[in-house]
C-alpha positions in Angstrom: 3.6 -4.9 25.2 6.4 -2.5 24.2 8.9 -5.4 24.2 6.6 -7.4 22.0 6.5 -4.6 19.4 10.3 -4.1 19.5 11.0 -7.8 19.1 9.1 -8.0 15.8 11.9 -9.3 13.5 10.1 -10.8 10.5 7.0 -10.6 8.5 5.2 -13.4 10.3 5.1 -11.6 13.6 2.9 -8.8 12.3 0.3 -11.5 11.7 -0.2 -11.9 15.4 -2.6 -10.2 17.8 0.0 -8.2 19.7 -2.2 -7.4 22.7 -2.8 -11.1 23.5 -1.6 -14.6 22.6 -4.5 -15.6 20.4 -4.6 -15.4 16.6 -7.0 -13.0 15.0 -9.3 -15.5 13.3 -11.7 -14.6 10.4 -13.5 -16.5 7.7 -11.5 -14.7 5.0 -13.0 -11.2 5.0 -12.7 -7.9 6.8 -15.1 -5.0 6.9 -13.7 -1.4 7.0 -16.7 0.9 7.2 -18.9 -0.1 4.3 -16.2 -1.9 2.5 -16.2 -5.7 2.6 -12.8 -7.0 1.6 -11.5 -10.5 1.0 -7.9 -11.7 0.7 -6.6 -14.3 -1.8 -7.1 -17.7 -0.3 -4.3 -20.2 0.1 -6.7 -23.0 -0.7 -10.4 -23.6 -0.8 -10.8 -24.1 2.9 -11.3 -21.5 5.6 -8.1 -19.8 6.6 -6.8 -17.4 9.2 -6.9 -13.7 8.2 -3.7 -12.4 9.7 -1.7 -15.6 10.2 -0.3 -17.9 7.6 0.8 -21.4 8.6 1.7 -23.2 5.5 4.1 -21.7 3.0 3.7 -24.4 0.3 0.4 -23.4 -1.2 1.1 -21.3 -4.2 1.7 -17.8 -5.6 -0.8 -16.1 -3.2 1.4 -17.3 -0.3 4.6 -16.4 -2.0 3.6 -12.9 -2.8 1.8 -12.4 0.6 -1.4 -11.6 -1.2 -3.3 -13.7 1.3 -2.9 -11.2 4.2 -4.1 -7.8 5.2 -0.9 -6.3 6.8 -0.7 -3.3 9.1 0.7 -0.8 6.5 -2.6 -1.1 4.5 -4.5 -0.1 7.7 -2.1 2.8 8.3 -2.5 4.2 4.8 -6.3 3.7 5.0 -6.4 5.7 8.2 -4.4 8.5 6.6 -6.7 8.6 3.6 -9.8 8.5 5.8 -8.4 11.5 7.8 -7.8 13.5 4.6 -4.0 13.4 4.9 -3.6 12.1 1.4 -5.0 14.5 -1.3 -7.3 12.3 -3.5 -10.3 14.5 -4.5 -10.6 14.5 -8.3 -7.2 12.8 -8.8 -6.0 9.6 -10.4 -4.7 6.8 -8.1 -3.0 3.5 -8.8 -2.1 0.9 -6.1 0.7 -1.6 -6.9 0.6 -5.0 -5.3 -2.8 -4.1 -3.9 -3.9 -7.4 -2.3 -7.4 -6.5 -1.1 -6.8 -2.9 -2.1 -8.0 -1.3 1.2 -6.4 2.1 0.8 -7.3 2.8 -2.8 -10.9 1.4 -2.5 -11.4 3.4 0.6 -10.5 6.5 -1.3 -13.2 5.6 -3.8 -15.9 5.8 -1.1 -15.0 9.3 0.2 -17.5 12.1 -0.2 -14.9 13.8 -2.4 -13.5 10.8 -4.3 -10.7 10.5 -6.9 -11.8 10.6 -10.5 -9.9 7.3 -11.2 -8.7 4.4 -9.1 -6.7 1.5 -10.6 -5.9 -1.5 -8.4 -3.2 -3.8 -9.6 -1.6 -7.0 -8.4 0.4 -9.9 -9.8 -1.3 -11.5 -12.9 -2.2 -14.7 -11.1 -5.7 -16.2 -11.5 -6.3 -16.6 -7.8 -4.9 -13.2 -6.8 -6.6 -11.2 -9.5 -9.8 -13.2 -9.2 -10.1 -12.2 -5.6 -9.2 -8.6 -6.3 -11.8 -8.4 -9.1 -14.5 -9.9 -6.8 -13.6 -7.4 -4.1 -14.0 -4.5 -6.5 -17.3 -5.8 -7.8 -18.6 -6.5 -4.3 -18.0 -2.9 -3.2 -18.9 -1.1 -6.4 -22.2 0.2 -4.9 -20.1 2.1 -2.3 -17.9 4.0 -4.8 -18.8 7.6 -5.1 -19.3 9.2 -8.6 -17.6 10.3 -10.7 -14.9 7.8 -9.5 -14.2 5.0 -11.9 -12.4 1.9 -10.6 -10.4 -0.5 -12.7 -8.7 -3.8 -11.8 -5.6 -4.9 -13.8 -2.9 -7.5 -13.6 0.6 -6.1 -13.5 4.0 -7.4 -12.7 6.4 -4.8 -11.3 9.1 -3.7 -13.7 7.3 -4.7 -16.8 5.9 -2.5 -19.6 3.3 -0.1 -17.9 1.9 1.3 -21.1 -1.6 -0.1 -20.7 -1.8 1.3 -17.2 -0.6 4.7 -18.4 -3.3 4.8 -21.0 -5.9 4.4 -18.3 -4.6 7.5 -16.6 -4.9 9.7 -19.7 -6.1 13.3 -19.0 -8.2 15.4 -21.4 -5.1 17.2 -22.4 -3.5 13.9 -23.5 -1.0 13.8 -20.6 -0.5 10.5 -18.7 0.6 9.5 -15.3 -1.0 9.0 -11.9 -1.4 11.8 -9.3 -1.0 9.3 -6.5 0.8 5.9 -6.4 0.1 3.7 -3.4 2.7 1.1 -2.3 1.6 -0.7 0.9 4.0 -3.2 2.4 5.9 -3.9 -0.8 9.4 -3.2 0.5 10.1 -6.4 2.3 11.6 -8.2 -0.6 14.9 -6.4 -1.3 15.3 -8.0 -4.7 12.1 -6.4 -5.9 13.2 -2.8 -5.3 14.6 -2.2 -8.8 11.4 -3.4 -10.4 9.3 -1.3 -8.1 11.3 1.9 -8.8 11.2 1.1 -12.5 7.4 1.0 -12.4 7.1 4.0 -10.1 9.3 6.1 -12.4 6.8 5.6 -15.3 3.5 5.6 -13.4 3.9 8.7 -11.2 2.9 11.8 -13.1 5.7 14.3 -13.6 3.9 17.1 -11.9 4.6 19.1 -8.8 1.5 17.7 -7.0 2.1 14.1 -7.8 2.8 11.9 -4.7 3.8 8.3 -4.0 2.6 7.0 -0.6 4.7 4.2 0.8 4.2 2.3 4.0 6.2 -0.6 5.5 6.1 -2.6 8.7 9.0 -2.5 11.1 9.5 -6.2 10.3 11.1 -4.9 7.1 14.5 -4.0 8.3 15.8 -0.5 8.3 18.5 -1.3 5.8 16.0 -2.8 3.4 13.7 0.2 3.8 16.6 2.6 3.3 17.7 0.8 0.1 14.3 1.6 -1.5 14.4 5.2 -0.4 17.9 5.6 -1.8 16.8 4.2 -5.1 13.9 6.6 -5.2 16.2 9.5 -4.4 18.4 8.6 -7.4 15.5 9.0 -9.8 14.7 12.4 -8.4 12.3 11.8 -5.5 12.3 13.8 -2.3 10.8 12.0 0.7 8.8 13.2 3.7 8.6 10.7 6.5 6.5 10.0 9.6 8.8 12.1 11.8 8.0 15.2 9.7 11.4 15.5 8.0 12.1 16.0 4.3 15.1 15.1 2.2 16.8 12.2 0.5 15.0 9.6 2.6 17.3 9.0 5.6 15.3 7.4 8.4 15.0 8.7 11.9 14.5 5.8 14.2 13.2 7.8 17.1 11.0 5.4 19.0 9.2 8.3 20.6 8.0 9.4 17.2 6.7 5.9 16.5 5.0 5.5 19.9 3.4 9.0 19.6 2.0 8.1 16.2 0.4 4.8 17.4 -3.0 6.2 18.5 -5.6 5.0 16.0 -7.5 8.1 14.7 -9.7 6.5 12.1 -13.5 6.7 12.7 -14.9 3.9 10.5 -15.7 0.6 12.2 -13.4 -2.3 11.5 -14.5 -5.9 12.2 -12.4 -8.0 14.5 -9.8 -5.4 15.5 -10.4 -2.9 18.3 -8.9 0.6 18.6 -6.1 -0.6 20.9 -5.0 -3.3 18.5 -5.2 -0.9 15.6 -3.0 1.5 17.5 -0.4 -1.2 18.1 -0.4 -2.2 14.4 -0.1 1.5 13.4 2.9 1.9 15.7 4.6 -1.0 14.0 4.6 0.8 10.6 6.6 3.6 9.0 5.4 5.7 6.1 6.9 8.1 3.5 5.5 10.4 0.9 7.6 11.0 -2.2 7.4 13.9 -4.7 9.5 14.8 -7.7 12.4 17.3 -7.2 12.2 18.5 -10.8 15.9 19.6 -11.3 16.8 16.0 -10.6 14.3 13.9 -12.6 15.2 14.7 -16.2 17.3 11.9 -17.6 17.1 9.8 -14.5 13.6 8.8 -15.4 13.9 9.1 -19.2 16.9 6.9 -19.2 15.2 3.8 -17.8 14.6 1.0 -20.3 11.3 -0.9 -20.3 11.9 -4.6 -19.3 
């Protein structure tokens, strides 16, 4: 099993049931606790939840919005365990897909005040995301308000910032969630551009990032380096802080692979969840204030 994990070299391999040879089949939805989530369909027929076979069927395929990948499960587990501070805060998720981490936060006993889930402004992708939000609205705890918006990374984020406005007139999100968005190296500049505007310029603001090990170390490091250049300091899953240099200690990864969430998840048992968790890395970024003036202000809206 260890060899199977270490041999994961591209994004397709994370879509397999690592503990066996069969695919994880599902009619297009997954239940995490009370949440019932669907993923953007490749077509109108039934499809496989974690495996895509045909890459010729549109934007949902191209952007990988038709999957629930392991990093979303990892971030959801961390939120469920209270490792991400969300109570009374504002949250935005970029490239949300089915928005598991952010919608889970909205169901907690001490929820955020605001959750905004975003994805590429495509009719199929956004239609699915809106349906998911509406389907689960009864589970959101007051006073949390949930919005769904189309947003293309790197573009003008003014409308999203207006949603985050505080009573004192300040704007910016306390938590930005980025789940499995690093795989495409060419998108990093746009992601950092958006992050620089959306993450509140406060000491408690955090960006939560997770990526699968199928995203190569060099690609992950490129994103972390770009974040450091705009004034972010990173904490990672090995407990170190600094400018984002990765520690590839396999012992750290294996030790972190025990699934610690308590909510029932359909179709995936605890052992499988642990393997998926072990195939992920996470980072939490915060502003290092002496470094952000100018670095953020100097970015031009695309």
